[in-house]
PDB file of N, CA, C and O in Angstrom, chain B, residues numbered from 101:
ATOM      1  N   UNK B 101    -105.792 -94.850  48.582  1.00  0.00           N
ATOM      2  CA  UNK B 101    -106.067 -93.514  49.063  1.00  0.00           C
ATOM      3  C   UNK B 101    -104.743 -92.894  49.498  1.00  0.00           C
ATOM      4  O   UNK B 101    -103.891 -93.553  50.093  1.00  0.00           O
ATOM      5  N   UNK B 102    -104.596 -91.627  49.189  1.00  0.00           N
ATOM      6  CA  UNK B 102    -103.389 -90.931  49.609  1.00  0.00           C
ATOM      7  C   UNK B 102    -103.698 -89.467  49.891  1.00  0.00           C
ATOM      8  O   UNK B 102    -104.726 -88.931  49.477  1.00  0.00           O
ATOM      9  N   UNK B 103    -102.781 -88.849  50.601  1.00  0.00           N
ATOM     10  CA  UNK B 103    -102.889 -87.428  50.910  1.00  0.00           C
ATOM     11  C   UNK B 103    -101.497 -86.827  50.853  1.00  0.00           C
ATOM     12  O   UNK B 103    -100.540 -87.399  51.375  1.00  0.00           O
ATOM     13  N   UNK B 104    -101.392 -85.682  50.221  1.00  0.00           N
ATOM     14  CA  UNK B 104    -100.113 -84.983  50.111  1.00  0.00           C
ATOM     15  C   UNK B 104    -100.015 -83.985  51.257  1.00  0.00           C
ATOM     16  O   UNK B 104    -100.895 -83.143  51.435  1.00  0.00           O
ATOM     17  N   UNK B 105     -98.945 -84.085  52.027  1.00  0.00           N
ATOM     18  CA  UNK B 105     -98.686 -83.156  53.125  1.00  0.00           C
ATOM     19  C   UNK B 105     -97.498 -82.289  52.750  1.00  0.00           C
ATOM     20  O   UNK B 105     -96.495 -82.798  52.247  1.00  0.00           O
ATOM     21  N   UNK B 106     -97.593 -81.009  52.982  1.00  0.00           N
ATOM     22  CA  UNK B 106     -96.494 -80.088  52.688  1.00  0.00           C
ATOM     23  C   UNK B 106     -95.714 -79.795  53.966  1.00  0.00           C
ATOM     24  O   UNK B 106     -95.465 -78.639  54.307  1.00  0.00           O
ATOM     25  N   UNK B 107     -95.345 -80.834  54.645  1.00  0.00           N
ATOM     26  CA  UNK B 107     -94.627 -80.727  55.915  1.00  0.00           C
ATOM     27  C   UNK B 107     -93.184 -81.182  55.723  1.00  0.00           C
ATOM     28  O   UNK B 107     -92.884 -81.961  54.819  1.00  0.00           O
ATOM     29  N   UNK B 108     -92.296 -80.689  56.579  1.00  0.00           N
ATOM     30  CA  UNK B 108     -90.911 -81.139  56.527  1.00  0.00           C
ATOM     31  C   UNK B 108     -90.777 -82.581  57.002  1.00  0.00           C
ATOM     32  O   UNK B 108     -89.898 -83.312  56.545  1.00  0.00           O
ATOM     33  N   UNK B 109     -91.649 -82.988  57.920  1.00  0.00           N
ATOM     34  CA  UNK B 109     -91.625 -84.350  58.468  1.00  0.00           C
ATOM     35  C   UNK B 109     -93.023 -84.948  58.360  1.00  0.00           C
ATOM     36  O   UNK B 109     -94.011 -84.214  58.389  1.00  0.00           O
ATOM     37  N   UNK B 110     -93.121 -86.267  58.236  1.00  0.00           N
ATOM     38  CA  UNK B 110     -94.449 -86.886  58.197  1.00  0.00           C
ATOM     39  C   UNK B 110     -95.220 -86.612  59.491  1.00  0.00           C
ATOM     40  O   UNK B 110     -94.647 -86.700  60.578  1.00  0.00           O
ATOM     41  N   UNK B 111     -96.501 -86.285  59.387  1.00  0.00           N
ATOM     42  CA  UNK B 111     -97.298 -86.052  60.596  1.00  0.00           C
ATOM     43  C   UNK B 111     -97.524 -87.368  61.351  1.00  0.00           C
ATOM     44  O   UNK B 111     -97.648 -88.432  60.746  1.00  0.00           O
ATOM     45  N   UNK B 112     -97.573 -87.272  62.678  1.00  0.00           N
ATOM     46  CA  UNK B 112     -97.777 -88.459  63.513  1.00  0.00           C
ATOM     47  C   UNK B 112     -99.155 -88.494  64.153  1.00  0.00           C
ATOM     48  O   UNK B 112     -99.540 -89.510  64.733  1.00  0.00           O
ATOM     49  N   UNK B 113     -99.905 -87.401  64.059  1.00  0.00           N
ATOM     50  CA  UNK B 113    -101.269 -87.388  64.573  1.00  0.00           C
ATOM     51  C   UNK B 113    -102.062 -86.364  63.765  1.00  0.00           C
ATOM     52  O   UNK B 113    -101.493 -85.604  62.981  1.00  0.00           O
ATOM     53  N   UNK B 114    -103.360 -86.352  63.960  1.00  0.00           N
ATOM     54  CA  UNK B 114    -104.199 -85.497  63.120  1.00  0.00           C
ATOM     55  C   UNK B 114    -103.911 -84.016  63.317  1.00  0.00           C
ATOM     56  O   UNK B 114    -104.065 -83.237  62.377  1.00  0.00           O
ATOM     57  N   UNK B 115    -103.502 -83.609  64.504  1.00  0.00           N
ATOM     58  CA  UNK B 115    -103.214 -82.192  64.745  1.00  0.00           C
ATOM     59  C   UNK B 115    -102.051 -81.709  63.876  1.00  0.00           C
ATOM     60  O   UNK B 115    -102.037 -80.568  63.412  1.00  0.00           O
ATOM     61  N   UNK B 116    -101.087 -82.589  63.666  1.00  0.00           N
ATOM     62  CA  UNK B 116     -99.918 -82.223  62.863  1.00  0.00           C
ATOM     63  C   UNK B 116    -100.239 -82.110  61.376  1.00  0.00           C
ATOM     64  O   UNK B 116     -99.417 -81.612  60.606  1.00  0.00           O
ATOM     65  N   UNK B 117    -101.425 -82.564  60.960  1.00  0.00           N
ATOM     66  CA  UNK B 117    -101.784 -82.472  59.543  1.00  0.00           C
ATOM     67  C   UNK B 117    -102.330 -81.102  59.160  1.00  0.00           C
ATOM     68  O   UNK B 117    -102.380 -80.766  57.977  1.00  0.00           O
ATOM     69  N   UNK B 118    -102.739 -80.310  60.145  1.00  0.00           N
ATOM     70  CA  UNK B 118    -103.302 -78.998  59.830  1.00  0.00           C
ATOM     71  C   UNK B 118    -102.229 -78.104  59.214  1.00  0.00           C
ATOM     72  O   UNK B 118    -101.130 -77.984  59.756  1.00  0.00           O
ATOM     73  N   UNK B 119    -102.548 -77.477  58.079  1.00  0.00           N
ATOM     74  CA  UNK B 119    -101.541 -76.631  57.425  1.00  0.00           C
ATOM     75  C   UNK B 119    -101.379 -75.284  58.125  1.00  0.00           C
ATOM     76  O   UNK B 119    -102.321 -74.739  58.700  1.00  0.00           O
ATOM     77  N   UNK B 120    -100.169 -74.774  58.059  1.00  0.00           N
ATOM     78  CA  UNK B 120     -99.916 -73.402  58.494  1.00  0.00           C
ATOM     79  C   UNK B 120    -100.551 -72.474  57.460  1.00  0.00           C
ATOM     80  O   UNK B 120    -100.923 -72.944  56.385  1.00  0.00           O
ATOM     81  N   UNK B 121    -100.691 -71.187  57.737  1.00  0.00           N
ATOM     82  CA  UNK B 121    -101.223 -70.269  56.724  1.00  0.00           C
ATOM     83  C   UNK B 121    -100.406 -70.314  55.417  1.00  0.00           C
ATOM     84  O   UNK B 121    -100.978 -70.263  54.328  1.00  0.00           O
ATOM     85  N   UNK B 122     -99.095 -70.408  55.528  1.00  0.00           N
ATOM     86  CA  UNK B 122     -98.252 -70.496  54.326  1.00  0.00           C
ATOM     87  C   UNK B 122     -98.538 -71.788  53.560  1.00  0.00           C
ATOM     88  O   UNK B 122     -98.661 -71.771  52.335  1.00  0.00           O
ATOM     89  N   UNK B 123     -98.644 -72.896  54.273  1.00  0.00           N
ATOM     90  CA  UNK B 123     -98.935 -74.169  53.623  1.00  0.00           C
ATOM     91  C   UNK B 123    -100.330 -74.175  53.005  1.00  0.00           C
ATOM     92  O   UNK B 123    -100.535 -74.793  51.960  1.00  0.00           O
ATOM     93  N   UNK B 124    -101.289 -73.500  53.631  1.00  0.00           N
ATOM     94  CA  UNK B 124    -102.640 -73.409  53.071  1.00  0.00           C
ATOM     95  C   UNK B 124    -102.607 -72.696  51.722  1.00  0.00           C
ATOM     96  O   UNK B 124    -103.302 -73.096  50.788  1.00  0.00           O
ATOM     97  N   UNK B 125    -101.807 -71.646  51.621  1.00  0.00           N
ATOM     98  CA  UNK B 125    -101.646 -70.956  50.343  1.00  0.00           C
ATOM     99  C   UNK B 125    -100.992 -71.844  49.301  1.00  0.00           C
ATOM    100  O   UNK B 125    -101.372 -71.818  48.130  1.00  0.00           O
ATOM    101  N   UNK B 126    -100.010 -72.629  49.720  1.00  0.00           N
ATOM    102  CA  UNK B 126     -99.345 -73.554  48.803  1.00  0.00           C
ATOM    103  C   UNK B 126    -100.308 -74.641  48.337  1.00  0.00           C
ATOM    104  O   UNK B 126    -100.290 -75.029  47.169  1.00  0.00           O
ATOM    105  N   UNK B 127    -101.147 -75.131  49.245  1.00  0.00           N
ATOM    106  CA  UNK B 127    -102.148 -76.128  48.868  1.00  0.00           C
ATOM    107  C   UNK B 127    -103.107 -75.569  47.825  1.00  0.00           C
ATOM    108  O   UNK B 127    -103.424 -76.244  46.846  1.00  0.00           O
ATOM    109  N   UNK B 128    -103.566 -74.348  48.029  1.00  0.00           N
ATOM    110  CA  UNK B 128    -104.467 -73.709  47.065  1.00  0.00           C
ATOM    111  C   UNK B 128    -103.788 -73.572  45.710  1.00  0.00           C
ATOM    112  O   UNK B 128    -104.400 -73.835  44.674  1.00  0.00           O
ATOM    113  N   UNK B 129    -102.525 -73.162  45.716  1.00  0.00           N
ATOM    114  CA  UNK B 129    -101.764 -73.035  44.471  1.00  0.00           C
ATOM    115  C   UNK B 129    -101.710 -74.382  43.747  1.00  0.00           C
ATOM    116  O   UNK B 129    -101.974 -74.455  42.547  1.00  0.00           O
ATOM    117  N   UNK B 130    -101.368 -75.447  44.479  1.00  0.00           N
ATOM    118  CA  UNK B 130    -101.270 -76.771  43.861  1.00  0.00           C
ATOM    119  C   UNK B 130    -102.628 -77.271  43.377  1.00  0.00           C
ATOM    120  O   UNK B 130    -102.718 -77.866  42.304  1.00  0.00           O
ATOM    121  N   UNK B 131    -103.677 -77.038  44.151  1.00  0.00           N
ATOM    122  CA  UNK B 131    -105.016 -77.453  43.726  1.00  0.00           C
ATOM    123  C   UNK B 131    -105.426 -76.747  42.439  1.00  0.00           C
ATOM    124  O   UNK B 131    -105.975 -77.379  41.536  1.00  0.00           O
ATOM    125  N   UNK B 132    -105.167 -75.448  42.344  1.00  0.00           N
ATOM    126  CA  UNK B 132    -105.487 -74.699  41.127  1.00  0.00           C
ATOM    127  C   UNK B 132    -104.668 -75.215  39.946  1.00  0.00           C
ATOM    128  O   UNK B 132    -105.187 -75.364  38.839  1.00  0.00           O
ATOM    129  N   UNK B 133    -103.393 -75.484  40.186  1.00  0.00           N
ATOM    130  CA  UNK B 133    -102.531 -76.021  39.129  1.00  0.00           C
ATOM    131  C   UNK B 133    -103.069 -77.367  38.635  1.00  0.00           C
ATOM    132  O   UNK B 133    -103.176 -77.592  37.430  1.00  0.00           O
ATOM    133  N   UNK B 134    -103.401 -78.251  39.564  1.00  0.00           N
ATOM    134  CA  UNK B 134    -103.896 -79.571  39.172  1.00  0.00           C
ATOM    135  C   UNK B 134    -105.220 -79.472  38.426  1.00  0.00           C
ATOM    136  O   UNK B 134    -105.448 -80.222  37.477  1.00  0.00           O
ATOM    137  N   UNK B 135    -106.087 -78.568  38.834  1.00  0.00           N
ATOM    138  CA  UNK B 135    -107.348 -78.381  38.119  1.00  0.00           C
ATOM    139  C   UNK B 135    -107.084 -77.905  36.694  1.00  0.00           C
ATOM    140  O   UNK B 135    -107.733 -78.362  35.753  1.00  0.00           O
ATOM    141  N   UNK B 136    -106.134 -76.989  36.535  1.00  0.00           N
ATOM    142  CA  UNK B 136    -105.753 -76.534  35.195  1.00  0.00           C
ATOM    143  C   UNK B 136    -105.213 -77.685  34.348  1.00  0.00           C
ATOM    144  O   UNK B 136    -105.337 -77.672  33.123  1.00  0.00           O
ATOM    145  N   UNK B 137    -104.617 -78.673  35.003  1.00  0.00           N
ATOM    146  CA  UNK B 137    -104.041 -79.832  34.306  1.00  0.00           C
ATOM    147  C   UNK B 137    -105.068 -80.952  34.104  1.00  0.00           C
ATOM    148  O   UNK B 137    -104.755 -81.985  33.513  1.00  0.00           O
ATOM    149  N   UNK B 138    -106.297 -80.740  34.599  1.00  0.00           N
ATOM    150  CA  UNK B 138    -107.345 -81.726  34.389  1.00  0.00           C
ATOM    151  C   UNK B 138    -107.567 -82.702  35.533  1.00  0.00           C
ATOM    152  O   UNK B 138    -108.230 -83.724  35.357  1.00  0.00           O
ATOM    153  N   UNK B 139    -107.016 -82.395  36.704  1.00  0.00           N
ATOM    154  CA  UNK B 139    -107.180 -83.263  37.871  1.00  0.00           C
ATOM    155  C   UNK B 139    -107.899 -82.500  38.971  1.00  0.00           C
ATOM    156  O   UNK B 139    -107.534 -81.369  39.293  1.00  0.00           O
ATOM    157  N   UNK B 140    -108.921 -83.120  39.546  1.00  0.00           N
ATOM    158  CA  UNK B 140    -109.675 -82.479  40.615  1.00  0.00           C
ATOM    159  C   UNK B 140    -109.447 -83.258  41.907  1.00  0.00           C
ATOM    160  O   UNK B 140    -109.850 -84.415  42.027  1.00  0.00           O
ATOM    161  N   UNK B 141    -108.800 -82.612  42.867  1.00  0.00           N
ATOM    162  CA  UNK B 141    -108.579 -83.204  44.181  1.00  0.00           C
ATOM    163  C   UNK B 141    -109.302 -82.347  45.208  1.00  0.00           C
ATOM    164  O   UNK B 141    -109.581 -81.174  44.957  1.00  0.00           O
ATOM    165  N   UNK B 142    -109.603 -82.922  46.354  1.00  0.00           N
ATOM    166  CA  UNK B 142    -110.260 -82.140  47.393  1.00  0.00           C
ATOM    167  C   UNK B 142    -109.249 -81.218  48.063  1.00  0.00           C
ATOM    168  O   UNK B 142    -108.045 -81.347  47.839  1.00  0.00           O
ATOM    169  N   UNK B 143    -109.727 -80.296  48.879  1.00  0.00           N
ATOM    170  CA  UNK B 143    -108.894 -79.215  49.414  1.00  0.00           C
ATOM    171  C   UNK B 143    -107.748 -79.665  50.312  1.00  0.00           C
ATOM    172  O   UNK B 143    -106.898 -78.846  50.663  1.00  0.00           O
ATOM    173  N   UNK B 144    -107.695 -80.929  50.693  1.00  0.00           N
ATOM    174  CA  UNK B 144    -106.579 -81.423  51.506  1.00  0.00           C
ATOM    175  C   UNK B 144    -105.520 -82.117  50.652  1.00  0.00           C
ATOM    176  O   UNK B 144    -104.571 -82.687  51.191  1.00  0.00           O
ATOM    177  N   UNK B 145    -105.669 -82.077  49.344  1.00  0.00           N
ATOM    178  CA  UNK B 145    -104.809 -82.817  48.413  1.00  0.00           C
ATOM    179  C   UNK B 145    -104.877 -84.316  48.688  1.00  0.00           C
ATOM    180  O   UNK B 145    -103.868 -85.020  48.635  1.00  0.00           O
ATOM    181  N   UNK B 146    -106.070 -84.782  48.978  1.00  0.00           N
ATOM    182  CA  UNK B 146    -106.315 -86.210  49.163  1.00  0.00           C
ATOM    183  C   UNK B 146    -106.961 -86.757  47.901  1.00  0.00           C
ATOM    184  O   UNK B 146    -107.679 -86.047  47.196  1.00  0.00           O
ATOM    185  N   UNK B 147    -106.697 -88.026  47.628  1.00  0.00           N
ATOM    186  CA  UNK B 147    -107.298 -88.657  46.456  1.00  0.00           C
ATOM    187  C   UNK B 147    -107.269 -90.170  46.630  1.00  0.00           C
ATOM    188  O   UNK B 147    -106.603 -90.701  47.519  1.00  0.00           O
ATOM    189  N   UNK B 148    -107.993 -90.833  45.774  1.00  0.00           N
ATOM    190  CA  UNK B 148    -107.968 -92.287  45.741  1.00  0.00           C
ATOM    191  C   UNK B 148    -107.652 -92.736  44.323  1.00  0.00           C
ATOM    192  O   UNK B 148    -107.874 -92.010  43.354  1.00  0.00           O
ATOM    193  N   UNK B 149    -107.142 -93.920  44.233  1.00  0.00           N
ATOM    194  CA  UNK B 149    -106.888 -94.542  42.939  1.00  0.00           C
ATOM    195  C   UNK B 149    -107.936 -95.636  42.794  1.00  0.00           C
ATOM    196  O   UNK B 149    -108.104 -96.469  43.685  1.00  0.00           O
ATOM    197  N   UNK B 150    -108.640 -95.629  41.667  1.00  0.00           N
ATOM    198  CA  UNK B 150    -109.690 -96.625  41.476  1.00  0.00           C
ATOM    199  C   UNK B 150    -109.265 -97.657  40.435  1.00  0.00           C
ATOM    200  O   UNK B 150    -108.330 -97.430  39.667  1.00  0.00           O
ATOM    201  N   UNK B 151    -109.955 -98.781  40.421  1.00  0.00           N
ATOM    202  CA  UNK B 151    -109.572 -99.883  39.538  1.00  0.00           C
ATOM    203  C   UNK B 151    -109.622 -99.543  38.053  1.00  0.00           C
ATOM    204  O   UNK B 151    -108.827-100.110  37.303  1.00  0.00           O
ATOM    205  N   UNK B 152    -110.506 -98.651  37.567  1.00  0.00           N
ATOM    206  CA  UNK B 152    -110.471 -98.330  36.141  1.00  0.00           C
ATOM    207  C   UNK B 152    -109.236 -97.527  35.720  1.00  0.00           C
ATOM    208  O   UNK B 152    -108.933 -97.426  34.531  1.00  0.00           O
ATOM    209  N   UNK B 153    -108.532 -96.962  36.690  1.00  0.00           N
ATOM    210  CA  UNK B 153    -107.351 -96.165  36.358  1.00  0.00           C
ATOM    211  C   UNK B 153    -106.197 -97.097  36.011  1.00  0.00           C
ATOM    212  O   UNK B 153    -105.986 -98.128  36.651  1.00  0.00           O
ATOM    213  N   UNK B 154    -105.464 -96.705  34.987  1.00  0.00           N
ATOM    214  CA  UNK B 154    -104.302 -97.481  34.585  1.00  0.00           C
ATOM    215  C   UNK B 154    -103.026 -96.695  34.822  1.00  0.00           C
ATOM    216  O   UNK B 154    -103.043 -95.615  35.413  1.00  0.00           O
ATOM    217  N   UNK B 155    -101.925 -97.251  34.355  1.00  0.00           N
ATOM    218  CA  UNK B 155    -100.637 -96.586  34.524  1.00  0.00           C
ATOM    219  C   UNK B 155    -100.619 -95.209  33.875  1.00  0.00           C
ATOM    220  O   UNK B 155     -99.996 -94.285  34.398  1.00  0.00           O
ATOM    221  N   UNK B 156    -101.291 -95.066  32.750  1.00  0.00           N
ATOM    222  CA  UNK B 156    -101.302 -93.781  32.051  1.00  0.00           C
ATOM    223  C   UNK B 156    -101.885 -92.664  32.895  1.00  0.00           C
ATOM    224  O   UNK B 156    -101.322 -91.571  32.959  1.00  0.00           O
ATOM    225  N   UNK B 157    -103.003 -92.931  33.539  1.00  0.00           N
ATOM    226  CA  UNK B 157    -103.633 -91.917  34.385  1.00  0.00           C
ATOM    227  C   UNK B 157    -102.777 -91.601  35.611  1.00  0.00           C
ATOM    228  O   UNK B 157    -102.642 -90.443  36.005  1.00  0.00           O
ATOM    229  N   UNK B 158    -102.210 -92.632  36.199  1.00  0.00           N
ATOM    230  CA  UNK B 158    -101.373 -92.420  37.383  1.00  0.00           C
ATOM    231  C   UNK B 158    -100.106 -91.661  37.007  1.00  0.00           C
ATOM    232  O   UNK B 158     -99.699 -90.742  37.718  1.00  0.00           O
ATOM    233  N   UNK B 159     -99.478 -92.042  35.891  1.00  0.00           N
ATOM    234  CA  UNK B 159     -98.281 -91.329  35.434  1.00  0.00           C
ATOM    235  C   UNK B 159     -98.598 -89.871  35.118  1.00  0.00           C
ATOM    236  O   UNK B 159     -97.790 -88.986  35.397  1.00  0.00           O
ATOM    237  N   UNK B 160     -99.776 -89.614  34.536  1.00  0.00           N
ATOM    238  CA  UNK B 160    -100.171 -88.239  34.220  1.00  0.00           C
ATOM    239  C   UNK B 160    -100.358 -87.418  35.498  1.00  0.00           C
ATOM    240  O   UNK B 160     -99.971 -86.250  35.541  1.00  0.00           O
ATOM    241  N   UNK B 161    -100.945 -88.013  36.531  1.00  0.00           N
ATOM    242  CA  UNK B 161    -101.109 -87.314  37.809  1.00  0.00           C
ATOM    243  C   UNK B 161     -99.753 -87.030  38.443  1.00  0.00           C
ATOM    244  O   UNK B 161     -99.519 -85.931  38.945  1.00  0.00           O
ATOM    245  N   UNK B 162     -98.866 -88.008  38.422  1.00  0.00           N
ATOM    246  CA  UNK B 162     -97.525 -87.811  38.989  1.00  0.00           C
ATOM    247  C   UNK B 162     -96.803 -86.692  38.241  1.00  0.00           C
ATOM    248  O   UNK B 162     -96.163 -85.847  38.867  1.00  0.00           O
ATOM    249  N   UNK B 163     -96.896 -86.675  36.924  1.00  0.00           N
ATOM    250  CA  UNK B 163     -96.244 -85.628  36.132  1.00  0.00           C
ATOM    251  C   UNK B 163     -96.845 -84.255  36.436  1.00  0.00           C
ATOM    252  O   UNK B 163     -96.117 -83.269  36.544  1.00  0.00           O
ATOM    253  N   UNK B 164     -98.165 -84.188  36.572  1.00  0.00           N
ATOM    254  CA  UNK B 164     -98.818 -82.915  36.900  1.00  0.00           C
ATOM    255  C   UNK B 164     -98.404 -82.440  38.288  1.00  0.00           C
ATOM    256  O   UNK B 164     -98.165 -81.249  38.490  1.00  0.00           O
ATOM    257  N   UNK B 165     -98.317 -83.363  39.245  1.00  0.00           N
ATOM    258  CA  UNK B 165     -97.858 -82.996  40.589  1.00  0.00           C
ATOM    259  C   UNK B 165     -96.422 -82.485  40.533  1.00  0.00           C
ATOM    260  O   UNK B 165     -96.089 -81.491  41.178  1.00  0.00           O
ATOM    261  N   UNK B 166     -95.580 -83.156  39.771  1.00  0.00           N
ATOM    262  CA  UNK B 166     -94.182 -82.738  39.643  1.00  0.00           C
ATOM    263  C   UNK B 166     -94.095 -81.324  39.081  1.00  0.00           C
ATOM    264  O   UNK B 166     -93.347 -80.494  39.597  1.00  0.00           O
ATOM    265  N   UNK B 167     -94.858 -81.048  38.026  1.00  0.00           N
ATOM    266  CA  UNK B 167     -94.854 -79.694  37.458  1.00  0.00           C
ATOM    267  C   UNK B 167     -95.352 -78.675  38.482  1.00  0.00           C
ATOM    268  O   UNK B 167     -94.821 -77.568  38.568  1.00  0.00           O
ATOM    269  N   UNK B 168     -96.368 -79.048  39.252  1.00  0.00           N
ATOM    270  CA  UNK B 168     -96.891 -78.150  40.280  1.00  0.00           C
ATOM    271  C   UNK B 168     -95.875 -77.865  41.368  1.00  0.00           C
ATOM    272  O   UNK B 168     -95.728 -76.720  41.794  1.00  0.00           O
ATOM    273  N   UNK B 169     -95.167 -78.900  41.827  1.00  0.00           N
ATOM    274  CA  UNK B 169     -94.135 -78.692  42.849  1.00  0.00           C
ATOM    275  C   UNK B 169     -93.009 -77.822  42.317  1.00  0.00           C
ATOM    276  O   UNK B 169     -92.470 -76.987  43.043  1.00  0.00           O
ATOM    277  N   UNK B 170     -92.651 -78.012  41.053  1.00  0.00           N
ATOM    278  CA  UNK B 170     -91.593 -77.180  40.456  1.00  0.00           C
ATOM    279  C   UNK B 170     -92.038 -75.718  40.367  1.00  0.00           C
ATOM    280  O   UNK B 170     -91.260 -74.811  40.665  1.00  0.00           O
ATOM    281  N   UNK B 171     -93.289 -75.492  39.958  1.00  0.00           N
ATOM    282  CA  UNK B 171     -93.815 -74.125  39.916  1.00  0.00           C
ATOM    283  C   UNK B 171     -93.861 -73.519  41.315  1.00  0.00           C
ATOM    284  O   UNK B 171     -93.514 -72.354  41.509  1.00  0.00           O
ATOM    285  N   UNK B 172     -94.285 -74.311  42.274  1.00  0.00           N
ATOM    286  CA  UNK B 172     -94.368 -73.845  43.656  1.00  0.00           C
ATOM    287  C   UNK B 172     -92.991 -73.444  44.171  1.00  0.00           C
ATOM    288  O   UNK B 172     -92.859 -72.465  44.905  1.00  0.00           O
ATOM    289  N   UNK B 173     -91.975 -74.195  43.791  1.00  0.00           N
ATOM    290  CA  UNK B 173     -90.613 -73.883  44.211  1.00  0.00           C
ATOM    291  C   UNK B 173     -90.062 -72.627  43.585  1.00  0.00           C
ATOM    292  O   UNK B 173     -89.135 -72.021  44.123  1.00  0.00           O
ATOM    293  N   UNK B 174     -90.621 -72.220  42.444  1.00  0.00           N
ATOM    294  CA  UNK B 174     -90.121 -71.023  41.761  1.00  0.00           C
ATOM    295  C   UNK B 174     -90.919 -69.774  42.100  1.00  0.00           C
ATOM    296  O   UNK B 174     -90.583 -68.682  41.643  1.00  0.00           O
ATOM    297  N   UNK B 175     -91.981 -69.923  42.902  1.00  0.00           N
ATOM    298  CA  UNK B 175     -92.824 -68.773  43.266  1.00  0.00           C
ATOM    299  C   UNK B 175     -92.212 -68.036  44.432  1.00  0.00           C
ATOM    300  O   UNK B 175     -92.767 -67.037  44.891  1.00  0.00           O
TER     301      UNK B 175
END
C-alpha cells in the first residue's frame, strides 16, 4: 500500500497529510491524468499492489506517474 503526498517534506501525522487548496488541484490533475492512462486511484492518490501484478504493471504505473508529474510541472 502506498500514498503519494505532494508535500515538500514527508508528513509526520495525519493533520500534515491534508492537502492545501493548491495541492488539491494538483491531486485532481494527477488523478485525471492517471485515469486517462488507464489507472484508477482513489482521491488521495493511494493504492495497493496486489500479487497478480507483475513488473510490467508496476513499471507502467511508474511511467504514467512520471508523465503526470512532468505535465504538472509544466502547467
